VOPAGU-2260 file (C-alpha; in pm, 1 decimal, decimal comma):
REM VOPAGU-2260
SITE   aa  ch    i         X         Y         Z
SITE  MET   A    0    9633,3    9233,4    8874,0
SITE  LEU   A    1    9442,1    9302,1    8552,4
SITE  ARG   A    2    9124,7    9138,6    8682,4
SITE  ASP   A    3    9107,8    9386,9    8968,3
SITE  GLN   A    4    9224,9    9686,4    8764,0
SITE  HIS   A    5    8955,8    9643,9    8498,7
SITE  HIS   A    6    8687,3    9489,2    8724,2
SITE  ILE   A    7    8681,1    9173,3    8515,2
SITE  HIS   A    8    8410,5    8918,6    8596,1
SITE  ALA   A    9    8509,5    8654,1    8340,1
SITE  CYS   A   10    8844,3    8587,9    8172,7
SITE  ILE   A   11    8855,7    8384,5    7850,0
SITE  ALA   A   12    9193,7    8307,6    7690,3
SITE  ASN   A   13    9299,3    8139,2    7370,0
SITE  GLY   A   14    9552,4    7881,4    7486,9
SITE  GLU   A   15    9628,3    7673,5    7180,2
SITE  ASN   A   16   10004,0    7746,8    7194,5
SITE  ALA   A   17   10045,2    7804,4    7567,2
SITE  ALA   A   18   10261,4    7493,0    7617,6
SITE  GLY   A   19   10600,6    7634,7    7524,7
SITE  GLY   A   20   10469,0    7781,1    7200,5
SITE  PHE   A   21   10322,7    7456,9    7063,3
SITE  GLY   A   22    9980,1    7320,7    7157,3
SITE  LEU   A   23    9835,8    7285,7    7505,1
SITE  THR   A   24    9885,1    7037,1    7789,1
SITE  ALA   A   25    9672,7    6950,9    8090,3
SITE  GLN   A   26    9936,8    7098,4    8320,2
SITE  THR   A   27    9951,3    7425,5    8125,9
SITE  ALA   A   28    9572,9    7451,8    8120,0
SITE  GLU   A   29    9555,6    7401,9    8496,4
SITE  GLU   A   30    9826,6    7666,5    8545,5
SITE  MET   A   31    9620,1    7910,2    8340,2
SITE  PHE   A   32    9313,7    7839,9    8553,6
SITE  GLU   A   33    9515,7    7888,1    8872,2
SITE  ASN   A   34    9633,1    8226,5    8744,5
SITE  GLY   A   35    9292,8    8379,6    8680,2
SITE  VAL   A   36    9170,7    8235,5    8349,3
SITE  ASP   A   37    8813,3    8101,4    8363,9
SITE  PHE   A   38    8782,7    7944,1    8019,4
SITE  ILE   A   39    9018,2    7844,0    7735,0
SITE  THR   A   40    8958,3    7836,0    7360,3
SITE  GLY   A   41    9173,6    7667,0    7098,2
SITE  GLY   A   42    9262,7    7663,1    6731,1
SITE  ASN   A   43    9448,4    7466,2    6467,9
SITE  HIS   A   44    9729,2    7370,7    6711,4
SITE  ILE   A   45    9501,3    7243,0    6988,9
SITE  PHE   A   46    9588,2    6879,7    6903,0
SITE  ASP   A   47    9966,0    6928,8    6876,0
SITE  LYS   A   48   10016,5    6744,5    7207,2
SITE  ARG   A   49    9863,7    6402,2    7145,5
SITE  ASP   A   50    9822,4    6321,0    7513,3
SITE  PHE   A   51    9603,9    6630,6    7553,6
SITE  VAL   A   52    9305,5    6464,8    7385,9
SITE  GLN   A   53    9189,0    6289,4    7703,5
SITE  TYR   A   54    9195,3    6614,3    7901,0
SITE  LEU   A   55    9014,6    6793,3    7619,2
SITE  GLU   A   56    8741,5    6529,6    7626,2
SITE  SER   A   57    8693,6    6547,2    8002,4
SITE  SER   A   58    8736,0    6919,1    8068,6
SITE  GLY   A   59    8431,9    7141,4    8067,1
SITE  ARG   A   60    8643,2    7456,0    8037,8
SITE  VAL   A   61    8859,9    7397,2    7727,7
SITE  LEU   A   62    8729,9    7413,7    7370,5
SITE  ARG   A   63    8856,5    7323,2    7025,7
SITE  PRO   A   64    8702,0    7480,3    6712,3
SITE  ALA   A   65    8340,0    7372,6    6677,1
SITE  ASN   A   66    8360,5    7334,2    6299,5
SITE  TYR   A   67    8601,3    7042,3    6304,3
SITE  PRO   A   68    8433,4    6743,2    6134,8
SITE  PRO   A   69    8197,9    6522,0    6339,6
SITE  GLY   A   70    8372,1    6270,9    6565,3
SITE  VAL   A   71    8673,8    6488,8    6648,7
SITE  PRO   A   72    8748,4    6475,3    7025,1
SITE  GLY   A   73    8638,9    6761,4    7246,5
SITE  ARG   A   74    8368,2    7019,8    7206,3
SITE  GLY   A   75    8344,6    7356,5    7035,8
SITE  ALA   A   76    8088,3    7534,4    7251,5
SITE  ALA   A   77    8003,0    7543,2    7620,5
SITE  THR   A   78    7885,0    7766,3    7903,9
SITE  PHE   A   79    8022,8    7864,0    8242,7
SITE  SER   A   80    7908,3    8082,6    8531,0
SITE  ALA   A   81    8073,4    8413,0    8626,6
SITE  ASP   A   82    7942,2    8651,1    8893,2
SITE  GLY   A   83    7602,3    8484,5    8875,2
SITE  VAL   A   84    7580,6    8518,4    8496,0
SITE  THR   A   85    7587,1    8228,1    8251,1
SITE  VAL   A   86    7842,2    8296,1    7978,0
SITE  GLY   A   87    7835,1    8104,9    7650,9
SITE  VAL   A   88    8154,7    8050,5    7451,5
SITE  LEU   A   89    8178,4    7942,0    7088,0
SITE  ASN   A   90    8512,4    7859,4    6922,4
SITE  LEU   A   91    8521,2    7874,0    6541,1
SITE  MET   A   92    8805,7    7832,6    6291,7
SITE  GLY   A   93    8836,5    8001,1    5954,8
SITE  ARG   A   94    8892,9    7819,0    5626,0
SITE  THR   A   95    9103,0    8069,7    5429,3
SITE  PHE   A   96    9471,7    7962,5    5439,6
SITE  MET   A   97    9384,6    7723,6    5724,7
SITE  PRO   A   98    9351,9    7342,6    5759,3
SITE  PRO   A   99    9033,3    7199,8    5604,6
SITE  VAL   A  100    8732,3    7233,7    5836,1
SITE  ASP   A  101    8357,8    7268,1    5799,4
SITE  ASP   A  102    8183,1    7598,6    5722,5
SITE  PRO   A  103    8211,4    7827,4    6028,9
SITE  PHE   A  104    7909,0    8033,8    5921,4
SITE  ARG   A  105    7678,7    7732,1    5908,3
SITE  CYS   A  106    7831,3    7599,9    6229,3
SITE  ALA   A  107    7751,0    7927,8    6403,6
SITE  ASP   A  108    7393,7    7914,2    6272,3
SITE  GLU   A  109    7355,3    7569,7    6427,1
SITE  LEU   A  110    7510,8    7640,9    6767,6
SITE  VAL   A  111    7427,5    8003,0    6852,5
SITE  PRO   A  112    7052,3    7946,0    6910,8
SITE  ASP   A  113    7121,1    7664,2    7159,4
SITE  LEU   A  114    7378,9    7874,3    7343,8
SITE  ARG   A  115    7147,8    8176,1    7358,4
SITE  ALA   A  116    6876,4    7959,7    7510,5
SITE  SER   A  117    7088,3    7931,2    7825,6
SITE  ALA   A  118    7321,5    8232,1    7805,5
SITE  ARG   A  119    7247,8    8593,6    7717,7
SITE  VAL   A  120    7619,6    8675,3    7721,8
SITE  LEU   A  121    7784,2    8494,4    7432,5
SITE  VAL   A  122    8151,3    8526,5    7331,2
SITE  VAL   A  123    8285,6    8395,6    6998,1
SITE  ASP   A  124    8655,5    8330,8    6929,5
SITE  VAL   A  125    8722,4    8320,7    6553,8
SITE  HIS   A  126    9059,7    8154,1    6499,5
SITE  ALA   A  127    9144,6    8254,4    6144,2
SITE  GLU   A  128    9419,5    8379,2    5914,4
SITE  ALA   A  129    9224,3    8614,1    5689,1
SITE  THR   A  130    9105,2    8940,8    5841,5
SITE  SER   A  131    8824,9    8952,5    5586,3
SITE  GLU   A  132    8687,7    8619,6    5709,6
SITE  LYS   A  133    8694,1    8738,6    6070,8
SITE  ILE   A  134    8517,1    9062,4    5982,8
SITE  ALA   A  135    8261,3    8871,2    5776,5
SITE  LEU   A  136    8181,3    8647,0    6073,5
SITE  GLY   A  137    8159,4    8951,2    6299,8
SITE  ARG   A  138    7909,6    9117,8    6069,4
SITE  TYR   A  139    7721,4    8792,7    6018,2
SITE  LEU   A  140    7679,2    8738,6    6392,1
SITE  ASP   A  141    7615,6    9103,0    6483,3
SITE  GLY   A  142    7320,5    9122,3    6720,3
SITE  ARG   A  143    7315,4    8749,0    6780,6
SITE  VAL   A  144    7620,9    8732,7    7008,3
SITE  SER   A  145    7781,4    8971,3    7255,9
SITE  CYS   A  146    8136,1    8966,1    7126,3
SITE  VAL   A  147    8336,1    8837,1    6828,4
SITE  VAL   A  148    8714,6    8846,0    6867,3
SITE  GLY   A  149    8979,8    8704,2    6638,9
SITE  THR   A  150    9287,9    8502,3    6724,4
SITE  HIS   A  151    9568,3    8320,9    6536,9
SITE  THR   A  152    9772,7    8588,4    6356,7
SITE  HIS   A  153    9958,2    8697,8    6676,4
SITE  VAL   A  154    9953,8    9069,5    6586,5
SITE  GLN   A  155    9693,2    9282,4    6761,3
SITE  THR   A  156    9470,8    9490,7    6533,5
SITE  ALA   A  157    9339,1    9839,8    6607,3
SITE  ASP   A  158    8983,5    9799,5    6475,1
SITE  GLU   A  159    8792,4    9749,1    6799,1
SITE  GLN   A  160    8431,4    9862,4    6764,6
SITE  ILE   A  161    8072,5    9803,0    6862,6
SITE  LEU   A  162    7890,8    9682,2    6551,9
SITE  PRO   A  163    7549,2    9834,0    6465,0
SITE  SER   A  164    7339,3    9567,3    6638,9
SITE  GLY   A  165    7540,8    9562,3    6961,4
SITE  THR   A  166    7819,8    9308,0    6910,3
SITE  ALA   A  167    8173,8    9402,0    7018,8
SITE  TYR   A  168    8436,2    9320,4    6758,3
SITE  LEU   A  169    8817,4    9303,5    6726,6
SITE  SER   A  170    8993,9    9130,3    6435,7
SITE  ASP   A  171    9283,6    8997,3    6645,1
SITE  LEU   A  172    9348,2    9008,7    7016,8
SITE  GLY   A  173    9722,8    8975,1    6966,2
SITE  MET   A  174    9983,6    8746,2    7118,1
SITE  THR   A  175   10086,1    8715,5    7479,6
SITE  GLY   A  176   10451,0    8609,2    7485,6
SITE  PRO   A  177   10795,2    8731,0    7374,3
SITE  THR   A  178   10814,3    9071,9    7207,9
SITE  ASP   A  179   11140,9    8998,0    7027,0
SITE  GLY   A  180   11178,3    8736,4    6754,0
SITE  ILE   A  181   10908,7    8685,7    6489,4
SITE  ILE   A  182   10553,7    8631,8    6620,0
SITE  GLY   A  183   10696,8    8458,3    6924,6
SITE  MET   A  184   10962,3    8245,1    6757,6
SITE  GLU   A  185   11339,5    8288,4    6730,4
SITE  GLY   A  186   11404,7    8497,6    6422,4
SITE  GLY   A  187   11687,9    8292,1    6267,7
SITE  ALA   A  188   11488,9    7985,4    6167,3
SITE  VAL   A  189   11197,1    8197,4    6046,0
SITE  LEU   A  190   11426,5    8408,2    5829,0
SITE  ASP   A  191   11590,3    8094,0    5689,1
SITE  ARG   A  192   11250,7    7971,9    5576,3
SITE  PHE   A  193   11176,5    8298,7    5399,1
SITE  LEU   A  194   11524,2    8353,2    5254,7
SITE  ARG   A  195   11642,2    8001,6    5172,9
SITE  GLY   A  196   11336,3    7780,4    5182,6
SITE  LEU   A  197   11466,0    7579,3    5479,2
SITE  SER   A  198   11206,8    7434,1    5714,8
SITE  ASP   A  199   11385,8    7372,2    6043,0
SITE  ARG   A  200   11164,0    7345,4    6348,7
SITE  PHE   A  201   11095,1    7681,2    6509,6
SITE  SER   A  202   11187,2    7751,5    6871,6
SITE  VAL   A  203   11021,3    7998,2    7106,2
SITE  GLU   A  204   11213,7    8322,4    7160,8
SITE  ARG   A  205   11307,4    8305,1    7529,1
SITE  ARG   A  206   11519,7    8617,9    7553,9
SITE  GLY   A  207   11413,8    8978,5    7589,7
SITE  PRO   A  208   11094,4    9145,2    7707,3
SITE  LYS   A  209   10746,0    8996,6    7703,7
SITE  GLN   A  210   10405,5    9138,0    7617,1
SITE  LEU   A  211   10044,2    9076,9    7713,1
SITE  CYS   A  212    9762,9    9136,1    7464,2
SITE  GLY   A  213    9387,2    9111,7    7496,7
SITE  ALA   A  214    9070,1    9313,7    7526,9
SITE  VAL   A  215    8816,0    9408,0    7791,8
SITE  VAL   A  216    8452,3    9406,1    7682,8
SITE  ALA   A  217    8165,7    9555,2    7883,4
SITE  ILE   A  218    7844,6    9358,8    7824,2
SITE  ASP   A  219    7495,2    9420,3    7959,4
SITE  ARG   A  220    7407,0    9107,0    8153,4
SITE  ILE   A  221    7035,5    9138,6    8071,4
SITE  SER   A  222    7034,7    9217,0    7699,9
SITE  GLY   A  223    7367,0    9055,4    7613,6
SITE  LYS   A  224    7460,4    9363,5    7410,2
SITE  ALA   A  225    7811,3    9506,7    7433,7
SITE  ASN   A  226    7854,9    9861,4    7562,4
SITE  ASP   A  227    8229,4    9904,4    7516,8
SITE  ILE   A  228    8547,5    9729,5    7404,1
SITE  LYS   A  229    8900,6    9832,7    7499,8
SITE  ARG   A  230    9226,0    9680,8    7375,7
SITE  ILE   A  231    9494,7    9578,3    7626,3
SITE  PHE   A  232    9857,4    9582,6    7508,6
SITE  LEU   A  233   10123,8    9575,7    7779,7
SITE  LYS   A  234   10484,3    9584,8    7659,4
SITE  GLY   A  235   10808,9    9538,2    7843,3
SITE  ILE   A  236   10695,5    9273,7    8089,3
SITE  ALA   A  237   10996,9    9112,3    8255,5
């Protein structure tokens, strides 16, 4: 098990499309928790399953992006305990080529101080399309949070680094799911959209091998600074 292999104390997963490739359900979230995930972040598909809103409101371990407008169900930041350490989690969503949301930079300025008051270890999931926006947020938050990792584009990047002031950074963690198809979906419908402008509903690619993507970050529990970041990319999972 990866938790044992890498001596992982806390596992945070982006689960916005864990329910068969579209959104998240209460059952899927509970299955993720039962299989070693401690905390779940979301993104622009977190509300795809309408009946998930009640669970999102009541759960203390599932987030939606914090920079949704005021009054949107759920929360965008929270803390949990792992191995005696309080871990803060902040979920932000980008604005470039994404649905309209509030400014993630200002949102981070508002929420990071409150999180740091109770948690030295602070992880930020930036759910965004544009790599430049993710890097900008990483640089902007360098030294104020322990880790900034990107999600959404499904393809893992190879730019893992420790930024100058001690924040671990990776532009995209990558997708856990089917290796074949096109970013997790059956290729036929995706190609039809590109080639002929047709917009049939996509279906998850269920054939072929699977992959698991992520990263392991070593963080000093006292200072909250990151010491190391290592990408995980396992191919050929049955």
